[in-house]
TORLUMMAR-805634 format. One record per residue: residue number from 1; x, z, y of N, C-alpha, C in turn. Coordinates in pm, whole numbers, padded with zeros to 5 digits. Layout:
# residues N
NUM / X / Z / Y / X / Z / Y / X / Z / Y
...
END
This chain:
# residues 283
1 / 00456 / 04992 / 05696 / 00414 / 04855 / 05722 / 00505 / 04757 / 05649
2 / 00636 / 04785 / 05659 / 00733 / 04700 / 05591 / 00711 / 04707 / 05440
3 / 00682 / 04828 / 05393 / 00660 / 04848 / 05251 / 00544 / 04765 / 05203
4 / 00436 / 04761 / 05283 / 00317 / 04683 / 05243 / 00351 / 04535 / 05240
5 / 00436 / 04489 / 05333 / 00474 / 04347 / 05333 / 00550 / 04313 / 05207
6 / 00642 / 04404 / 05167 / 00718 / 04379 / 05045 / 00626 / 04376 / 04924
7 / 00530 / 04467 / 04920 / 00434 / 04472 / 04809 / 00354 / 04342 / 04804
8 / 00306 / 04299 / 04922 / 00227 / 04177 / 04930 / 00310 / 04057 / 04885
9 / 00435 / 04053 / 04929 / 00523 / 03941 / 04890 / 00548 / 03942 / 04740
10 / 00567 / 04061 / 04686 / 00591 / 04073 / 04543 / 00470 / 04027 / 04462
11 / 00351 / 04063 / 04511 / 00228 / 04022 / 04443 / 00213 / 03869 / 04446
12 / 00240 / 03812 / 04562 / 00228 / 03667 / 04577 / 00329 / 03596 / 04486
13 / 00453 / 03652 / 04485 / 00556 / 03591 / 04400 / 00518 / 03601 / 04253
14 / 00462 / 03713 / 04213 / 00419 / 03732 / 04075 / 00312 / 03631 / 04037
15 / 00218 / 03610 / 04131 / 00107 / 03516 / 04106 / 00164 / 03374 / 04090
16 / 00258 / 03339 / 04178 / 00316 / 03205 / 04174 / 00389 / 03183 / 04041
17 / 00471 / 03281 / 04003 / 00545 / 03270 / 03879 / 00451 / 03261 / 03760
18 / 00348 / 03345 / 03761 / 00252 / 03345 / 03653 / 00178 / 03212 / 03643
19 / 00143 / 03156 / 03760 / 00073 / 03029 / 03763 / 00162 / 02917 / 03709
20 / 00289 / 02918 / 03751 / 00382 / 02815 / 03704 / 00405 / 02824 / 03553
21 / 00414 / 02948 / 03503 / 00429 / 02966 / 03360 / 00305 / 02918 / 03285
22 / 00189 / 02943 / 03344 / 00063 / 02898 / 03284 / 00059 / 02746 / 03277
23 / 00097 / 02682 / 03390 / 00096 / 02536 / 03394 / 00195 / 02479 / 03292
24 / 00315 / 02539 / 03288 / 00416 / 02492 / 03194 / 00368 / 02508 / 03050
25 / 00303 / 02620 / 03024 / 00252 / 02646 / 02889 / 00142 / 02549 / 02853
26 / 00051 / 02523 / 02949 / -00056 / 02430 / 02923 / -00001 / 02288 / 02904
27 / 00099 / 02251 / 02985 / 00159 / 02119 / 02972 / 00220 / 02101 / 02834
28 / 00290 / 02205 / 02788 / 00353 / 02200 / 02658 / 00249 / 02191 / 02549
29 / 00138 / 02264 / 02561 / 00034 / 02265 / 02460 / -00042 / 02135 / 02454
30 / -00052 / 02065 / 02564 / -00130 / 01943 / 02570 / -00049 / 01818 / 02541
31 / 00062 / 01837 / 02471 / 00149 / 01723 / 02434 / 00176 / 01729 / 02284
32 / 00161 / 01615 / 02220 / 00204 / 01601 / 02082 / 00339 / 01530 / 02081
33 / 00435 / 01587 / 02012 / 00565 / 01520 / 01999 / 00566 / 01451 / 01863
34 / 00571 / 01318 / 01868 / 00561 / 01235 / 01748 / 00692 / 01161 / 01726
35 / 00753 / 01182 / 01611 / 00870 / 01103 / 01572 / 00821 / 00987 / 01486
36 / 00862 / 00867 / 01521 / 00822 / 00752 / 01442 / 00939 / 00657 / 01427
37 / 00918 / 00553 / 01348 / 01025 / 00461 / 01319 / 01044 / 00360 / 01432
38 / 01162 / 00301 / 01436 / 01186 / 00197 / 01535 / 01098 / 00075 / 01506
39 / 01062 / 00055 / 01379 / 00978 / -00060 / 01346 / 00838 / -00045 / 01405
40 / 00784 / 00076 / 01401 / 00653 / 00098 / 01463 / 00661 / 00080 / 01614
41 / 00764 / 00137 / 01675 / 00780 / 00122 / 01820 / 00801 / -00025 / 01858
42 / 00887 / -00093 / 01784 / 00916 / -00233 / 01816 / 00793 / -00323 / 01804
43 / 00702 / -00285 / 01716 / 00583 / -00368 / 01693 / 00490 / -00374 / 01815
44 / 00495 / -00267 / 01897 / 00407 / -00260 / 02013 / 00271 / -00199 / 01985
45 / 00245 / -00161 / 01859 / 00113 / -00109 / 01822 / 00082 / 00023 / 01894
46 / 00180 / 00111 / 01904 / 00155 / 00241 / 01968 / 00121 / 00223 / 02118
47 / 00170 / 00117 / 02177 / 00136 / 00090 / 02318 / -00015 / 00060 / 02334
48 / -00074 / 00020 / 02225 / -00220 / -00005 / 02224 / -00296 / 00123 / 02191
49 / -00249 / 00195 / 02090 / -00324 / 00309 / 02037 / -00315 / 00434 / 02125
50 / -00193 / 00466 / 02170 / -00173 / 00595 / 02238 / -00254 / 00608 / 02367
51 / -00261 / 00505 / 02454 / -00343 / 00520 / 02575 / -00490 / 00547 / 02543
52 / -00541 / 00489 / 02435 / -00680 / 00512 / 02395 / -00698 / 00658 / 02356
53 / -00605 / 00709 / 02276 / -00613 / 00850 / 02235 / -00603 / 00944 / 02353
54 / -00506 / 00918 / 02439 / -00486 / 01006 / 02556 / -00610 / 01008 / 02647
55 / -00673 / 00895 / 02664 / -00793 / 00888 / 02748 / -00912 / 00958 / 02683
56 / -00923 / 00948 / 02551 / -01035 / 01007 / 02480 / -01023 / 01158 / 02463
57 / -00901 / 01206 / 02442 / -00881 / 01345 / 02403 / -00812 / 01428 / 02511
58 / -00757 / 01364 / 02612 / -00688 / 01439 / 02716 / -00562 / 01506 / 02669
59 / -00501 / 01448 / 02566 / -00376 / 01501 / 02511 / -00271 / 01391 / 02519
60 / -00153 / 01423 / 02568 / -00046 / 01325 / 02581 / 00036 / 01317 / 02452
61 / 00091 / 01201 / 02426 / 00177 / 01182 / 02309 / 00317 / 01143 / 02354
62 / 00416 / 01224 / 02318 / 00555 / 01193 / 02347 / 00616 / 01134 / 02220
63 / 00664 / 01011 / 02228 / 00718 / 00939 / 02111 / 00868 / 00943 / 02108
64 / 00922 / 00980 / 01992 / 01066 / 00970 / 01969 / 01086 / 00867 / 01858
65 / 01144 / 00754 / 01890 / 01162 / 00646 / 01792 / 01302 / 00651 / 01732
66 / 01303 / 00673 / 01602 / 01430 / 00678 / 01526 / 01404 / 00617 / 01388
67 / 01510 / 00603 / 01310 / 01490 / 00562 / 01173 / 01418 / 00670 / 01095
68 / 01359 / 00634 / 00983 / 01279 / 00732 / 00906 / 01362 / 00852 / 00865
69 / 01491 / 00832 / 00833 / 01576 / 00943 / 00793 / 01594 / 01045 / 00905
70 / 01616 / 00997 / 01026 / 01633 / 01086 / 01141 / 01500 / 01152 / 01174
71 / 01390 / 01078 / 01165 / 01258 / 01135 / 01192 / 01228 / 01246 / 01093
72 / 01264 / 01229 / 00968 / 01244 / 01334 / 00868 / 01328 / 01457 / 00900
73 / 01450 / 01436 / 00947 / 01535 / 01548 / 00987 / 01476 / 01623 / 01106
74 / 01418 / 01552 / 01199 / 01353 / 01617 / 01314 / 01240 / 01705 / 01266
75 / 01166 / 01658 / 01165 / 01059 / 01740 / 01107 / 01115 / 01864 / 01041
76 / 01222 / 01848 / 00965 / 01285 / 01962 / 00896 / 01336 / 02067 / 00995
77 / 01377 / 02020 / 01112 / 01429 / 02111 / 01214 / 01320 / 02167 / 01305
78 / 01197 / 02125 / 01283 / 01087 / 02174 / 01366 / 01091 / 02124 / 01508
79 / 01148 / 02007 / 01530 / 01162 / 01954 / 01666 / 01048 / 01864 / 01707
80 / 00956 / 01834 / 01614 / 00842 / 01750 / 01645 / 00717 / 01811 / 01581
81 / 00603 / 01760 / 01623 / 00475 / 01808 / 01567 / 00430 / 01725 / 01448
82 / 00464 / 01598 / 01448 / 00424 / 01508 / 01340 / 00521 / 01390 / 01333
83 / 00519 / 01322 / 01221 / 00601 / 01202 / 01206 / 00516 / 01089 / 01147
84 / 00553 / 00967 / 01182 / 00488 / 00846 / 01130 / 00599 / 00755 / 01082
85 / 00621 / 00751 / 00949 / 00738 / 00681 / 00896 / 00699 / 00595 / 00777
86 / 00797 / 00519 / 00724 / 00769 / 00434 / 00608 / 00880 / 00449 / 00505
87 / 00891 / 00568 / 00453 / 00991 / 00598 / 00350 / 00928 / 00697 / 00251
88 / 00854 / 00646 / 00149 / 00782 / 00735 / 00058 / 00867 / 00843 / -00006
89 / 00992 / 00815 / -00039 / 01076 / 00915 / -00103 / 01106 / 01030 / -00008
90 / 01130 / 00999 / 00119 / 01155 / 01103 / 00220 / 01027 / 01181 / 00246
91 / 00915 / 01113 / 00249 / 00787 / 01179 / 00275 / 00757 / 01280 / 00163
92 / 00777 / 01238 / 00038 / 00751 / 01327 / -00075 / 00845 / 01447 / -00074
93 / 00969 / 01421 / -00033 / 01066 / 01530 / -00023 / 01021 / 01635 / 00080
94 / 00969 / 01588 / 00194 / 00920 / 01679 / 00297 / 00803 / 01762 / 00247
95 / 00713 / 01696 / 00175 / 00596 / 01767 / 00121 / 00640 / 01870 / 00016
96 / 00723 / 01827 / -00076 / 00765 / 01915 / -00187 / 00850 / 02033 / -00140
97 / 00924 / 02014 / -00030 / 01006 / 02122 / 00022 / 00932 / 02210 / 00122
98 / 00805 / 02175 / 00149 / 00723 / 02259 / 00236 / 00741 / 02235 / 00384
99 / 00813 / 02131 / 00422 / 00835 / 02103 / 00563 / 00726 / 02012 / 00622
100 / 00654 / 01945 / 00537 / 00546 / 01856 / 00583 / 00415 / 01886 / 00512
101 / 00305 / 01861 / 00582 / 00172 / 01879 / 00524 / 00083 / 01762 / 00566
102 / -00031 / 01754 / 00498 / -00134 / 01654 / 00535 / -00080 / 01511 / 00537
103 / -00002 / 01475 / 00435 / 00047 / 01336 / 00430 / -00072 / 01241 / 00414
104 / -00077 / 01144 / 00502 / -00185 / 01044 / 00499 / -00128 / 00906 / 00518
105 / -00144 / 00820 / 00419 / -00095 / 00682 / 00432 / -00200 / 00602 / 00508
106 / -00157 / 00543 / 00620 / -00248 / 00481 / 00713 / -00259 / 00328 / 00699
107 / -00144 / 00263 / 00699 / -00140 / 00117 / 00702 / -00029 / 00069 / 00612
108 / -00029 / -00063 / 00591 / 00084 / -00122 / 00520 / 00109 / -00263 / 00573
109 / 00230 / -00308 / 00551 / 00264 / -00450 / 00563 / 00370 / -00477 / 00459
110 / 00451 / -00580 / 00479 / 00552 / -00610 / 00378 / 00686 / -00635 / 00446
111 / 00791 / -00595 / 00377 / 00924 / -00633 / 00421 / 00943 / -00782 / 00396
112 / 01033 / -00842 / 00471 / 01067 / -00984 / 00452 / 01216 / -01000 / 00458
113 / 01266 / -01100 / 00387 / 01408 / -01134 / 00396 / 01421 / -01245 / 00499
114 / 01501 / -01219 / 00599 / 01515 / -01309 / 00714 / 01656 / -01369 / 00714
115 / 01665 / -01495 / 00749 / 01795 / -01560 / 00752 / 01794 / -01691 / 00825
116 / 01904 / -01763 / 00822 / 01911 / -01892 / 00892 / 01822 / -01998 / 00827
117 / 01768 / -02087 / 00906 / 01674 / -02186 / 00855 / 01737 / -02276 / 00749
118 / 01868 / -02301 / 00758 / 01935 / -02386 / 00659 / 01952 / -02315 / 00525
119 / 01939 / -02185 / 00523 / 01939 / -02105 / 00401 / 02053 / -02142 / 00306
120 / 02178 / -02119 / 00350 / 02292 / -02157 / 00265 / 02301 / -02084 / 00133
121 / 02232 / -01968 / 00119 / 02231 / -01894 / -00007 / 02116 / -01936 / -00098
122 / 02033 / -02030 / -00053 / 01919 / -02077 / -00131 / 01824 / -01964 / -00171
123 / 01807 / -01871 / -00080 / 01720 / -01756 / -00106 / 01575 / -01799 / -00122
124 / 01536 / -01901 / -00049 / 01397 / -01948 / -00053 / 01355 / -01999 / -00190
125 / 01451 / -02030 / -00275 / 01421 / -02081 / -00409 / 01397 / -01965 / -00509
126 / 01407 / -01843 / -00461 / 01393 / -01725 / -00549 / 01250 / -01703 / -00591
127 / 01232 / -01648 / -00709 / 01099 / -01613 / -00757 / 01070 / -01464 / -00741
128 / 01170 / -01388 / -00697 / 01153 / -01244 / -00678 / 01254 / -01194 / -00575
129 / 01229 / -01076 / -00520 / 01322 / -01016 / -00426 / 01455 / -00987 / -00497
130 / 01446 / -00949 / -00623 / 01568 / -00921 / -00700 / 01653 / -01048 / -00707
131 / 01592 / -01161 / -00740 / 01668 / -01286 / -00748 / 01723 / -01324 / -00610
132 / 01644 / -01297 / -00506 / 01690 / -01330 / -00370 / 01817 / -01252 / -00336
133 / 01821 / -01125 / -00374 / 01939 / -01044 / -00345 / 02059 / -01086 / -00431
134 / 02033 / -01131 / -00552 / 02141 / -01183 / -00636 / 02201 / -01307 / -00571
135 / 02116 / -01393 / -00518 / 02164 / -01514 / -00450 / 02245 / -01478 / -00325
136 / 02197 / -01379 / -00251 / 02270 / -01334 / -00131 / 02405 / -01278 / -00170
137 / 02408 / -01198 / -00276 / 02533 / -01137 / -00324 / 02634 / -01247 / -00364
138 / 02584 / -01343 / -00441 / 02672 / -01449 / -00490 / 02728 / -01532 / -00374
139 / 02642 / -01567 / -00279 / 02687 / -01645 / -00165 / 02782 / -01563 / -00078
140 / 02759 / -01434 / -00068 / 02849 / -01348 / 00008 / 02985 / -01338 / -00055
141 / 02988 / -01320 / -00185 / 03116 / -01311 / -00257 / 03194 / -01443 / -00246
142 / 03120 / -01553 / -00232 / 03184 / -01684 / -00217 / 03211 / -01717 / -00070
143 / 03194 / -01617 / 00016 / 03223 / -01629 / 00159 / 03141 / -01737 / 00229
144 / 03016 / -01754 / 00183 / 02928 / -01853 / 00245 / 02835 / -01790 / 00349
145 / 02806 / -01660 / 00334 / 02709 / -01595 / 00423 / 02751 / -01452 / 00452
146 / 02680 / -01389 / 00548 / 02694 / -01246 / 00576 / 02556 / -01183 / 00567
147 / 02554 / -01060 / 00521 / 02428 / -00983 / 00516 / 02444 / -00862 / 00606
148 / 02343 / -00838 / 00691 / 02347 / -00728 / 00786 / 02248 / -00619 / 00744
149 / 02302 / -00505 / 00711 / 02221 / -00389 / 00672 / 02210 / -00293 / 00791
150 / 02098 / -00226 / 00800 / 02088 / -00125 / 00907 / 02183 / -00009 / 00881
151 / 02200 / 00030 / 00756 / 02298 / 00135 / 00723 / 02269 / 00267 / 00788
152 / 02140 / 00298 / 00811 / 02108 / 00418 / 00888 / 02012 / 00513 / 00817
153 / 01991 / 00493 / 00688 / 01897 / 00575 / 00610 / 01755 / 00568 / 00665
154 / 01725 / 00457 / 00730 / 01587 / 00431 / 00773 / 01504 / 00389 / 00651
155 / 01372 / 00376 / 00669 / 01287 / 00330 / 00561 / 01328 / 00191 / 00514
156 / 01367 / 00107 / 00609 / 01411 / -00028 / 00574 / 01542 / -00023 / 00494
157 / 01635 / 00059 / 00537 / 01761 / 00072 / 00466 / 01740 / 00126 / 00324
158 / 01652 / 00225 / 00310 / 01624 / 00283 / 00181 / 01563 / 00177 / 00088
159 / 01471 / 00095 / 00141 / 01412 / -00013 / 00062 / 01519 / -00114 / 00020
160 / 01607 / -00148 / 00112 / 01713 / -00244 / 00082 / 01800 / -00192 / -00035
161 / 01838 / -00065 / -00029 / 01923 / -00009 / -00134 / 01848 / -00004 / -00267
162 / 01715 / 00016 / -00261 / 01634 / 00013 / -00383 / 01639 / -00124 / -00448
163 / 01633 / -00230 / -00367 / 01635 / -00366 / -00421 / 01773 / -00398 / -00480
164 / 01880 / -00357 / -00410 / 02013 / -00377 / -00465 / 02025 / -00308 / -00602
165 / 01975 / -00187 / -00610 / 01983 / -00111 / -00735 / 01904 / -00181 / -00845
166 / 01783 / -00230 / -00811 / 01701 / -00303 / -00910 / 01766 / -00433 / -00951
167 / 01856 / -00484 / -00867 / 01925 / -00609 / -00900 / 02055 / -00582 / -00978
168 / 02081 / -00452 / -01007 / 02201 / -00411 / -01079 / 02329 / -00452 / -01005
169 / 02323 / -00444 / -00872 / 02437 / -00482 / -00789 / 02478 / -00367 / -00701
170 / 02607 / -00353 / -00683 / 02660 / -00248 / -00595 / 02721 / -00316 / -00473
171 / 02678 / -00270 / -00356 / 02732 / -00327 / -00232 / 02784 / -00214 / -00143
172 / 02886 / -00246 / -00066 / 02944 / -00146 / 00024 / 03012 / -00216 / 00138
173 / 02986 / -00168 / 00259 / 03050 / -00225 / 00377 / 03201 / -00200 / 00375
174 / 03243 / -00099 / 00303 / 03387 / -00066 / 00296 / 03461 / -00160 / 00202
175 / 03388 / -00219 / 00106 / 03455 / -00296 / 00002 / 03435 / -00447 / 00013
176 / 03363 / -00491 / 00117 / 03340 / -00635 / 00129 / 03345 / -00676 / 00276
177 / 03369 / -00804 / 00298 / 03371 / -00854 / 00435 / 03246 / -00933 / 00470
178 / 03153 / -00940 / 00377 / 03027 / -01012 / 00403 / 02908 / -00919 / 00416
179 / 02919 / -00796 / 00361 / 02811 / -00698 / 00370 / 02845 / -00603 / 00483
180 / 02769 / -00611 / 00592 / 02801 / -00541 / 00717 / 02687 / -00445 / 00754
181 / 02724 / -00328 / 00803 / 02626 / -00229 / 00849 / 02627 / -00222 / 01001
182 / 02507 / -00229 / 01060 / 02499 / -00224 / 01206 / 02486 / -00081 / 01256
183 / 02425 / 00007 / 01177 / 02401 / 00143 / 01221 / 02304 / 00154 / 01335
184 / 02221 / 00051 / 01351 / 02127 / 00045 / 01464 / 01984 / 00023 / 01415
185 / 01889 / 00017 / 01509 / 01750 / -00005 / 01477 / 01722 / -00147 / 01429
186 / 01596 / -00172 / 01397 / 01559 / -00301 / 01338 / 01575 / -00415 / 01436
187 / 01531 / -00397 / 01559 / 01540 / -00506 / 01656 / 01685 / -00548 / 01679
188 / 01771 / -00450 / 01694 / 01913 / -00478 / 01717 / 01975 / -00545 / 01596
189 / 01941 / -00496 / 01477 / 01998 / -00555 / 01355 / 01951 / -00700 / 01338
190 / 01825 / -00727 / 01367 / 01776 / -00865 / 01360 / 01849 / -00955 / 01460
191 / 01869 / -00902 / 01578 / 01938 / -00983 / 01681 / 02081 / -01013 / 01640
192 / 02153 / -00913 / 01591 / 02292 / -00933 / 01549 / 02297 / -01031 / 01431
193 / 02208 / -01014 / 01336 / 02206 / -01104 / 01221 / 02179 / -01248 / 01263
194 / 02081 / -01266 / 01353 / 02046 / -01401 / 01399 / 02162 / -01464 / 01475
195 / 02229 / -01387 / 01557 / 02341 / -01441 / 01635 / 02457 / -01487 / 01545
196 / 02466 / -01430 / 01426 / 02575 / -01463 / 01335 / 02529 / -01544 / 01213
197 / 02406 / -01599 / 01221 / 02350 / -01680 / 01112 / 02352 / -01604 / 00979
198 / 02322 / -01474 / 00988 / 02325 / -01391 / 00867 / 02185 / -01368 / 00812
199 / 02184 / -01293 / 00702 / 02059 / -01252 / 00637 / 02039 / -01102 / 00663
200 / 01915 / -01058 / 00660 / 01885 / -00917 / 00666 / 01746 / -00891 / 00610
201 / 01718 / -00765 / 00581 / 01583 / -00723 / 00541 / 01514 / -00662 / 00659
202 / 01392 / -00704 / 00688 / 01321 / -00656 / 00806 / 01176 / -00624 / 00771
203 / 01118 / -00532 / 00847 / 00974 / -00516 / 00841 / 00912 / -00636 / 00913
204 / 00791 / -00670 / 00872 / 00726 / -00788 / 00929 / 00699 / -00776 / 01078
205 / 00655 / -00656 / 01120 / 00616 / -00635 / 01258 / 00728 / -00660 / 01359
206 / 00846 / -00602 / 01333 / 00956 / -00619 / 01427 / 01003 / -00763 / 01430
207 / 01007 / -00825 / 01312 / 01048 / -00966 / 01310 / 00955 / -01053 / 01394
208 / 00824 / -01039 / 01373 / 00729 / -01121 / 01447 / 00738 / -01094 / 01597
209 / 00757 / -00969 / 01634 / 00767 / -00934 / 01776 / 00889 / -01004 / 01839
210 / 01000 / -01000 / 01771 / 01121 / -01064 / 01826 / 01113 / -01216 / 01822
211 / 01056 / -01268 / 01717 / 01042 / -01414 / 01705 / 00954 / -01468 / 01817
212 / 00849 / -01393 / 01847 / 00753 / -01436 / 01951 / 00809 / -01416 / 02092
213 / 00873 / -01302 / 02115 / 00909 / -01266 / 02252 / 01057 / -01287 / 02287
214 / 01142 / -01289 / 02185 / 01285 / -01307 / 02211 / 01338 / -01437 / 02149
215 / 01253 / -01503 / 02074 / 01288 / -01632 / 02014 / 01418 / -01628 / 01935
216 / 01430 / -01528 / 01849 / 01552 / -01518 / 01768 / 01560 / -01637 / 01672
217 / 01681 / -01678 / 01643 / 01703 / -01799 / 01563 / 01714 / -01765 / 01414
218 / 01614 / -01699 / 01362 / 01607 / -01669 / 01219 / 01465 / -01696 / 01170
219 / 01455 / -01723 / 01042 / 01324 / -01749 / 00982 / 01301 / -01655 / 00865
220 / 01174 / -01641 / 00827 / 01143 / -01567 / 00705 / 01180 / -01660 / 00588
221 / 01277 / -01617 / 00510 / 01328 / -01699 / 00400 / 01258 / -01662 / 00268
222 / 01223 / -01536 / 00255 / 01154 / -01493 / 00131 / 01060 / -01378 / 00162
223 / 00941 / -01382 / 00102 / 00845 / -01272 / 00111 / 00750 / -01281 / -00007
224 / 00663 / -01181 / -00017 / 00555 / -01187 / -00115 / 00574 / -01105 / -00240
225 / 00693 / -01057 / -00270 / 00715 / -00976 / -00387 / 00657 / -00837 / -00365
226 / 00595 / -00781 / -00470 / 00531 / -00650 / -00455 / 00630 / -00538 / -00422
227 / 00757 / -00555 / -00458 / 00857 / -00452 / -00428 / 00879 / -00441 / -00277
228 / 00834 / -00544 / -00204 / 00850 / -00543 / -00058 / 00735 / -00476 / 00013
229 / 00643 / -00417 / -00064 / 00529 / -00343 / -00008 / 00583 / -00230 / 00081
230 / 00521 / -00214 / 00197 / 00575 / -00125 / 00300 / 00467 / -00037 / 00362
231 / 00436 / 00079 / 00302 / 00332 / 00165 / 00355 / 00383 / 00260 / 00464
232 / 00299 / 00288 / 00561 / 00330 / 00381 / 00671 / 00245 / 00506 / 00658
233 / 00308 / 00623 / 00662 / 00237 / 00748 / 00643 / 00261 / 00845 / 00759
234 / 00159 / 00926 / 00783 / 00162 / 01027 / 00890 / 00170 / 01165 / 00823
235 / 00264 / 01247 / 00866 / 00279 / 01382 / 00817 / 00283 / 01480 / 00933
236 / 00223 / 01596 / 00913 / 00227 / 01702 / 01013 / 00333 / 01804 / 00972
237 / 00410 / 01850 / 01070 / 00514 / 01947 / 01042 / 00450 / 02080 / 01004
238 / 00503 / 02144 / 00903 / 00444 / 02266 / 00848 / 00426 / 02376 / 00953
239 / 00302 / 02422 / 00973 / 00278 / 02532 / 01068 / 00325 / 02666 / 01013
240 / 00350 / 02672 / 00884 / 00401 / 02796 / 00823 / 00549 / 02812 / 00857
241 / 00625 / 02704 / 00839 / 00767 / 02711 / 00872 / 00792 / 02711 / 01023
242 / 00704 / 02641 / 01096 / 00723 / 02629 / 01241 / 00590 / 02659 / 01312
243 / 00554 / 02784 / 01323 / 00424 / 02821 / 01383 / 00410 / 02783 / 01528
244 / 00522 / 02756 / 01598 / 00512 / 02717 / 01738 / 00479 / 02571 / 01759
245 / 00485 / 02493 / 01652 / 00451 / 02350 / 01665 / 00300 / 02335 / 01679
246 / 00260 / 02223 / 01734 / 00120 / 02205 / 01775 / 00038 / 02134 / 01665
247 / 00002 / 02211 / 01561 / -00073 / 02154 / 01449 / -00211 / 02109 / 01493
248 / -00273 / 02183 / 01582 / -00411 / 02151 / 01623 / -00422 / 02009 / 01677
249 / -00332 / 01974 / 01770 / -00341 / 01841 / 01830 / -00280 / 01736 / 01737
250 / -00188 / 01775 / 01650 / -00136 / 01682 / 01550 / -00248 / 01639 / 01457
251 / -00333 / 01733 / 01420 / -00451 / 01703 / 01339 / -00551 / 01616 / 01415
252 / -00561 / 01643 / 01543 / -00650 / 01565 / 01629 / -00605 / 01419 / 01634
253 / -00475 / 01400 / 01643 / -00423 / 01264 / 01648 / -00446 / 01192 / 01512
254 / -00433 / 01268 / 01403 / -00462 / 01211 / 01271 / -00610 / 01172 / 01262
255 / -00695 / 01258 / 01311 / -00840 / 01227 / 01313 / -00865 / 01096 / 01388
256 / -00797 / 01080 / 01501 / -00810 / 00959 / 01581 / -00760 / 00837 / 01503
257 / -00646 / 00849 / 01436 / -00589 / 00737 / 01362 / -00677 / 00690 / 01248
258 / -00759 / 00782 / 01195 / -00845 / 00749 / 01082 / -00984 / 00701 / 01123
259 / -01013 / 00702 / 01250 / -01145 / 00656 / 01297 / -01162 / 00507 / 01274
260 / -01286 / 00465 / 01247 / -01313 / 00323 / 01228 / -01270 / 00241 / 01347
261 / -01295 / 00293 / 01466 / -01263 / 00219 / 01589 / -01111 / 00199 / 01601
262 / -01032 / 00300 / 01559 / -00888 / 00287 / 01564 / -00839 / 00189 / 01460
263 / -00896 / 00198 / 01339 / -00858 / 00104 / 01234 / -00889 / -00040 / 01275
264 / -00995 / -00056 / 01350 / -01029 / -00190 / 01397 / -00925 / -00241 / 01497
265 / -00878 / -00150 / 01584 / -00770 / -00187 / 01676 / -00645 / -00231 / 01601
266 / -00614 / -00158 / 01494 / -00497 / -00191 / 01412 / -00516 / -00328 / 01345
267 / -00634 / -00348 / 01289 / -00663 / -00474 / 01218 / -00657 / -00595 / 01311
268 / -00695 / -00572 / 01434 / -00703 / -00682 / 01532 / -00571 / -00705 / 01607
269 / -00475 / -00619 / 01581 / -00346 / -00633 / 01652 / -00263 / -00742 / 01584
270 / -00240 / -00849 / 01655 / -00170 / -00963 / 01595 / -00058 / -01013 / 01688
271 / 00038 / -01075 / 01627 / 00143 / -01146 / 01700 / 00156 / -01283 / 01635
272 / 00153 / -01384 / 01717 / 00159 / -01522 / 01667 / 00050 / -01549 / 01564
273 / -00067 / -01484 / 01585 / -00179 / -01505 / 01498 / -00174 / -01430 / 01366
274 / -00071 / -01346 / 01346 / -00057 / -01272 / 01221 / -00079 / -01124 / 01241
275 / -00156 / -01065 / 01150 / -00181 / -00920 / 01154 / -00052 / -00848 / 01116
276 / -00016 / -00747 / 01196 / 00108 / -00673 / 01169 / 00091 / -00559 / 01069
277 / -00024 / -00491 / 01077 / -00050 / -00376 / 00988 / -00192 / -00387 / 00933
278 / -00206 / -00359 / 00805 / -00337 / -00360 / 00741 / -00376 / -00215 / 00710
279 / -00489 / -00166 / 00764 / -00531 / -00029 / 00736 / -00564 / -00010 / 00588
280 / -00531 / 00109 / 00537 / -00556 / 00140 / 00398 / -00693 / 00204 / 00381
281 / -00732 / 00290 / 00477 / -00862 / 00356 / 00468 / -00912 / 00382 / 00608
282 / -01039 / 00420 / 00619 / -01097 / 00453 / 00748 / -01207 / 00555 / 00729
283 / -01240 / 00620 / 00839 / -01346 / 00721 / 00839 / -01440 / 00695 / 00952
END
C-alpha cells in the first residue's frame, strides 16, 4: 500500500515537473528578445508598435535598449533574437561575418546638431555639417564652448566620428577640456549638454521627445546636410551560429514591421507636430 502511494506521488511529481518545464519552454518560445538603440526606445515608437504586434500575433517582445555597438555585440554573442539599430558599418560587419541575416532598412530620419539658442560657435551660419564641426572645434579650442559626445560606440557616436574625420579634425576627450564624453545614452547626453550650454549630435527623435516632455534648454542649431541621414535597420541573429535563437518569431516581427498598417503607424507618429521616422518601404 505504501509502495503504491510512493509510486502515485512520484507520478504526480513527474507530471508537475513536466508541466512546469513545458510552460517554461512555451514561455521562452513565445518571446522575441530584441536589442535596439536608446534612440528608438527614447522616441516612444516601440510603445506604440509592440502592443499591436503582441495583440495580433500572441508573441511577446522583450526589449533591451543599448547603443548600437552594444546591441551588435549582443547579436554576436547570441544573446538576442534580432536587433534594430542605426549603424550601417556595424550592420554590414554582422552580415559579412555571418552573425546577422535578413538585414532590412525600415525607416530613416536625420541627425541634428543641438546647442544653446545663443549659438556662441555660430554653428547656425554653417552651410554643411563639416563646416558646423569646424566652427565647434574652433570655438572649443578658444574655450568658448563645450561639446558632449556619447563616447559609447553607438550609431550616433559613430556618425559623429565620421563627421569629425570628414572635417579633417582629430578630437579626444583625453587631450582637450572642451570635448567631453558622457558614456551614456542619447537622452542623458542631451540633458547633460543642455544643462551646461553645450553642443551635441543627436538623433531627431530623442531630441524632440525631450524638448516636448522635459523642456530641455537646447535648440536645433544645424540640420539638413545629407551626411546626417540616419537609417534604421532590422537584423535577425544567424540561426546557423545560434540555432537556439527564435528565428521564426523574429521573422514574424519583421513581417509585422513591413506591413502597410505598421508603416502607417510609423508615419503618423509625431511629436510637436513633426514626424520622427519616415518609412523606406512597405508591403
